[in-house]
C-alpha positions as CSV (number, residue, x, y, z in Angstrom):
1,M,84.9,-104.7,-91.9
2,A,85.8,-102.8,-88.8
3,A,88.1,-104.8,-86.3
4,P,86.7,-106.0,-83.3
5,T,86.7,-104.2,-80.2
6,A,86.9,-104.9,-76.7
7,N,83.7,-103.6,-76.0
8,L,82.2,-106.6,-78.6
9,A,84.5,-109.1,-76.5
10,Q,82.8,-108.3,-73.2
11,E,79.4,-108.2,-74.7
12,F,79.7,-111.6,-76.2
13,N,81.1,-113.0,-72.7
14,Q,78.5,-111.6,-71.2
15,E,76.0,-113.6,-73.4
16,H,77.7,-116.5,-72.6
17,K,77.6,-115.6,-68.8
18,I,74.1,-114.8,-68.7
19,A,73.1,-118.4,-71.0
20,R,75.3,-120.1,-68.4
21,L,73.4,-118.9,-65.0
22,K,70.0,-119.3,-67.1
23,Y,71.2,-123.1,-67.9
24,L,72.6,-123.6,-64.3
25,E,69.2,-122.4,-62.6
26,E,67.0,-124.6,-64.7
27,Q,68.5,-127.7,-64.1
28,A,68.8,-126.4,-60.2
29,I,65.5,-125.8,-60.0
30,A,64.7,-128.7,-61.6
31,D,66.3,-130.9,-59.1
32,L,64.6,-129.0,-56.2
33,K,61.4,-130.0,-58.0
34,H,62.6,-133.3,-58.2
35,A,63.5,-133.3,-54.4
36,V,59.7,-132.2,-53.7
37,D,57.9,-134.9,-56.1
38,N,59.5,-137.4,-55.2
39,Y,60.8,-137.8,-51.7
40,E,59.2,-137.1,-48.2
41,N,60.0,-134.0,-46.3
42,P,63.0,-132.8,-48.0
43,V,65.0,-130.1,-46.0
44,F,67.7,-127.9,-47.1
45,T,70.6,-127.2,-44.5
46,T,71.9,-123.7,-44.8
47,A,75.1,-121.9,-43.4
48,L,74.2,-119.0,-45.0
49,I,77.2,-118.7,-47.4
50,A,77.0,-117.7,-50.8
51,G,76.4,-120.8,-52.5
52,D,73.3,-121.5,-49.6
53,D,72.1,-118.0,-50.7
54,V,71.9,-119.2,-53.8
55,I,70.0,-122.3,-53.0
56,L,67.5,-120.4,-50.7
57,H,66.7,-118.0,-53.1
58,L,66.2,-120.9,-55.9
59,I,63.7,-122.5,-53.4
60,H,61.9,-119.5,-53.0
61,K,62.0,-118.7,-56.9
62,A,60.7,-122.2,-57.2
63,G,57.7,-121.5,-54.7
64,L,59.2,-124.3,-52.9
65,L,59.9,-122.5,-49.5
66,G,56.5,-124.4,-47.8
67,K,57.6,-128.0,-48.9
68,I,61.4,-127.8,-48.2
69,K,62.0,-126.8,-44.7
70,I,65.1,-125.1,-43.8
71,I,67.7,-125.9,-41.5
72,F,70.0,-123.6,-39.4
73,V,72.5,-125.5,-36.9
74,D,73.1,-122.8,-33.9
75,T,76.9,-124.1,-32.9
76,F,77.0,-121.3,-30.4
77,H,80.3,-120.0,-31.8
78,L,79.1,-118.3,-35.7
79,F,79.9,-114.6,-36.0
80,P,77.0,-112.4,-34.6
81,E,76.6,-111.1,-38.4
82,T,75.5,-114.8,-39.2
83,H,72.3,-114.4,-36.7
84,E,71.5,-110.9,-37.8
85,F,71.8,-112.1,-41.5
86,L,69.6,-115.6,-41.0
87,E,67.1,-112.7,-39.3
88,Q,67.4,-110.7,-42.4
89,V,66.5,-113.9,-45.3
90,E,63.6,-114.7,-43.3
91,K,61.9,-111.6,-43.5
92,H,63.2,-111.2,-47.1
93,Y,61.8,-114.5,-47.8
94,D,59.0,-115.1,-45.8
95,F,59.9,-118.3,-43.9
96,K,61.1,-119.1,-40.3
97,A,64.3,-121.5,-40.1
98,E,64.2,-124.4,-38.1
99,M,67.1,-123.8,-35.5
100,F,68.9,-127.0,-34.2
101,K,71.6,-126.4,-31.2
102,A,73.6,-128.7,-28.9
103,E,71.4,-130.9,-27.1
104,G,70.3,-129.6,-23.4
105,C,71.7,-126.4,-24.4
106,E,69.7,-122.9,-25.6
107,T,72.7,-120.3,-24.8
108,T,76.1,-119.8,-25.6
109,E,76.3,-120.0,-21.4
110,D,74.6,-122.9,-21.5
111,F,77.2,-124.8,-23.8
112,H,80.1,-123.3,-21.8
113,E,78.6,-124.5,-18.6
114,K,78.2,-128.1,-20.2
115,Y,81.2,-128.6,-22.4
116,G,83.6,-125.6,-21.3
117,D,84.9,-122.6,-22.8
118,D,87.4,-123.8,-25.1
119,L,86.1,-127.3,-26.1
120,F,86.9,-126.5,-30.1
121,L,90.4,-126.1,-28.5
122,E,90.9,-129.5,-26.1
123,D,89.0,-131.9,-28.4
124,V,87.6,-130.6,-31.9
125,E,86.1,-133.8,-32.6
126,E,83.7,-133.8,-29.4
127,Y,83.4,-129.8,-30.7
128,D,82.1,-131.1,-34.1
129,R,80.1,-133.9,-32.7
130,V,78.1,-131.5,-30.1
131,A,78.1,-128.8,-31.5
132,K,77.4,-129.5,-35.3
133,V,77.2,-133.4,-36.0
134,E,74.6,-134.3,-33.5
135,P,72.0,-131.6,-33.9
136,L,72.1,-132.0,-37.8
137,L,71.5,-135.6,-37.2
138,R,68.8,-134.7,-34.6
139,S,67.2,-132.2,-37.2
140,L,66.8,-134.5,-39.9
141,K,65.3,-137.7,-37.5
142,A,62.9,-135.0,-36.0
143,L,61.7,-133.4,-39.1
144,K,61.7,-136.8,-40.8
145,T,63.5,-136.1,-43.8
146,K,64.3,-138.6,-46.8
147,L,66.6,-136.6,-48.5
148,W,69.0,-133.8,-47.5
149,I,69.5,-130.9,-49.7
150,N,72.9,-129.2,-48.9
151,G,75.1,-126.7,-51.0
152,R,78.3,-128.8,-51.1
153,R,80.1,-128.4,-54.8
154,R,82.7,-130.0,-57.0
155,D,85.2,-127.1,-57.0
156,Q,85.5,-127.0,-53.1
157,G,88.3,-129.6,-53.0
158,F,89.5,-132.8,-53.8
159,E,87.2,-134.6,-51.3
160,R,84.1,-133.3,-53.3
161,A,85.9,-133.4,-56.7
162,A,83.7,-136.7,-57.9
163,M,80.6,-136.0,-56.1
164,P,77.3,-136.4,-58.1
165,V,74.3,-134.2,-57.6
166,W,72.2,-137.1,-56.5
167,E,73.3,-139.2,-53.2
168,K,71.1,-142.1,-51.7
169,D,69.5,-139.3,-49.6
170,K,71.6,-136.5,-50.1
171,M,71.0,-133.9,-53.1
172,Q,73.3,-131.5,-54.1
173,P,71.5,-128.7,-56.5
174,L,74.9,-126.7,-57.1
175,C,77.3,-130.0,-57.8
176,Y,78.6,-128.6,-61.0
177,W,78.3,-125.1,-60.0
178,T,81.4,-123.2,-59.5
179,F,82.1,-120.6,-57.0
180,E,82.8,-117.6,-59.4
181,D,79.1,-119.0,-61.0
182,C,77.4,-118.4,-57.8
183,W,78.7,-114.8,-57.6
184,D,77.8,-114.2,-61.0
185,Y,74.2,-115.0,-60.0
186,I,74.2,-113.1,-56.8
187,N,75.1,-110.2,-58.4
188,E,73.0,-110.5,-61.5
189,Y,69.9,-111.5,-59.5
190,A,70.4,-108.9,-56.3
191,V,70.5,-112.3,-54.1
192,P,70.7,-111.0,-50.4
193,Y,74.4,-112.7,-49.1
194,H,76.0,-112.6,-45.9
195,P,77.7,-109.0,-45.3
196,L,81.1,-110.5,-44.0
197,H,81.6,-111.7,-47.7
198,D,82.3,-107.8,-48.5
199,D,84.9,-108.2,-45.4
200,G,87.1,-110.3,-47.3
201,Y,85.9,-113.7,-46.2
202,P,84.8,-116.0,-49.2
203,S,83.1,-118.7,-46.6
204,L,81.9,-118.4,-43.0
205,G,81.9,-121.0,-40.2
206,D,82.6,-120.2,-36.8
207,L,84.4,-117.3,-35.5
208,H,87.5,-118.9,-33.5
209,S,88.5,-120.8,-36.5
210,T,87.5,-118.8,-40.0
211,L,90.0,-116.2,-41.6
212,R,89.8,-113.5,-44.5
213,V,91.3,-115.0,-47.9
214,D,92.8,-112.4,-50.5
215,R,90.0,-111.7,-53.1
216,E,92.0,-112.3,-55.7
217,K,92.5,-115.8,-54.5
218,W,88.9,-116.7,-54.4
219,F,87.9,-118.4,-57.8
220,Q,91.2,-120.4,-57.6
221,Y,90.1,-123.9,-57.0
222,G,89.2,-125.0,-53.4
223,M,90.1,-121.6,-52.1
224,E,86.1,-121.1,-51.2
225,R,87.6,-122.9,-48.1
226,A,90.7,-121.7,-47.3
227,G,90.1,-119.5,-44.8
228,R,88.3,-122.3,-42.6
229,F,89.4,-124.6,-40.1
230,Q,92.6,-122.8,-39.3
231,N,95.2,-124.0,-37.1
232,M,93.2,-126.9,-36.7
233,Q,94.0,-130.9,-37.0
234,N,92.2,-134.5,-37.4
235,A,93.1,-136.8,-34.5
236,D,95.7,-138.3,-37.3
237,G,97.5,-135.2,-37.7
238,S,96.2,-134.1,-41.0
239,A,95.4,-130.4,-41.8
240,K,91.4,-130.3,-40.7
241,T,89.3,-129.5,-44.2
242,E,85.8,-130.6,-43.1
243,C,83.6,-129.9,-39.7
244,G,82.2,-133.6,-39.7
245,I,78.7,-133.1,-40.8
246,H,79.2,-134.8,-44.3
247,T,81.8,-137.1,-43.4
248,T,80.3,-138.5,-40.2
249,A,76.7,-138.0,-41.2
250,T,77.2,-140.7,-44.1
251,S,73.5,-141.5,-44.3
252,I,70.2,-140.1,-43.2
253,G,69.6,-141.5,-39.5
254,D,73.2,-143.1,-39.5
255,E,76.1,-141.8,-37.4
256,S,79.5,-143.4,-38.4
257,E,82.2,-143.7,-35.8
């Protein structure tokens, strides 16, 4: 018998990868269908980052785009490419996102006039509240949802490491996926993804607080979000790792202090 070759090992590894992706896809689609069958007006909030792009693709593949509304929060501080990509995926999947913004603001100029140009520097917690948390909570209320679908995963950091797929009124269909799984899926099934990922950004948020990360580190534990919230601190002086959406909005219709 001839000695196994490196090509044979690669072939077996590829078989494992495809089988894993099929399993993960089946589980995620099953959870999305459970969401539609068991909860009123389920919604999915997207920031158009890699994992969110996977979920959007899965919702479309499952034929659920008309049953799960897509929420997009415009902070007025996003990369221009994010808005361009939103238009691209809306056309690709034939849907229109429900857009929510800071209360009383329709443009960046409105936001600056109401809150100043540097709110994110002067009071980051207030910035998060008015630009992200309040619009998100308002969207959940306006759409009368009983289930908030989102893209959080256990491998994104210790704050999320023990998170379940299903919570009281939240559901994370990619909870047990890794960042590498997301990219394997994107590449295998030609899922549209944010163009700035190709420019070195593993995750995208506000332009003023998002940096590139060495690609060799992308798939290390928690490194997907290593370029987010740069040079920002919480009120207690600790390094900022969350924008407040998932820590302040603890339950649909509830805003904790």
